[in-house]
N, C-alpha and C positions, 0 to 999 in steps of 0.2 A: 622707345616710343609710346606713343598714346596718350602722350601731356602737351592737352592745348596751351598756349602759352596763350592769356589777355594783356591788352591794353587799356586805359582811361582815359576815354573820350576828355583832354578836361573844359573846352567847351560847353560840352552839353552831359556833360557829366556820365556818359553811358557807358559800360563796358563793352570793350570790339569785340574779338578775335582773329583771325584769321585763316581759313580756310582756304587752302592752294591759295590761289592766285591774289581771292580774291581776304575783305575787309569787311562782318559783318559782327548785328550787335546782339548779344553774349545768348538770347532766344532763340531764336536764329542759330545762331551757333553750337550750341548742342545738338536742335535741332539738325543738320548739317553733318554733325561728326559722328549722331547715331547711323545716319544713311551708309556710309561711308568706312564703320569703326570695319567690317568684314574685307574688305577690297584687296588682291592681290598688287599687285604688278607685278610683270618678270620683265627685265632689261638685261639686252644680250647685246654685248658691245663686243666690234670686232676692233681690239689694237692694235692693229697695222691700218686702218682703211684709213685712207686722209691723215690728212698733217695733224691735226690737235692728237695736244697731250690727251690720249682717254682718264690719264691714274683726276690730271686736275675735271672732266664728267663726274667722274667715278663719285670722287668728294664732296663734288655738288648736290647731287642725286640724292647720295644721304643723308645732306648737309638739308636741302632740300624735306624729306618729305621721313623728317628724326620725328619732329613735335607735328606730328600728323599721324589717324588712328589707321595706316594704310603700312600695309607689312609689304616688303620689296624683298626682294630675292633680284643680285650680279651676276650676273658667268660672262665672262671674259669666252674667246676662244681661242683655239689655241692653234687650228687648220686642223689641227687632225681629232677623226670619230665624229665633228661638228655638232652633225644633225645627232648622232645618238645619244650626242649629252645634252644636248636640249631637248629630243623628246620626252628622257630620263626625269627631266626639271619641268616638262610641261605635265610628265604625269602621278610625278611627289608633289611638285605644289600646288598645281588645279588653280594657278593664273585665272584673273578676269579680264584682261589684258597683259597683249605684250608688245614692249619696248624694243624698237629696232637702233645701234648705238653703230650705224655705220656707212655702207657705199653700197652700190647696187649690187654686188652679189650678197652681199650680207640679207639685205631684204627681198630675193631673190630664195636662199635658202628656207628663212624663217615660216616666208612666205609659203613657201610649201610643203613645211612640216605643218602648218597650222589647217591646209587641206584636207 
């Protein structure tokens, strides 16, 4: 993590890079990379909610953030003492944002922990 990928725009020969879902010029890219360098995201995933394959979602999350200077942690809920597990991760990791991958019950659980 932490490496940024850049591409050369053949039309105007300026360097471009990807920050999040945006492609921006090199100078602006360096500035945006510095702004997000300390960001921490905690993904709380409930693998039994819904019908989607959560392994694929976890892989996609890891691939997306691989080139960005953002620290991520992924937690898989088990149904046993999830509130304690999530509180511990929040306390130790101190994320800037918590993203929930699950249904209504998962969102309710995490929202109550964050209040």
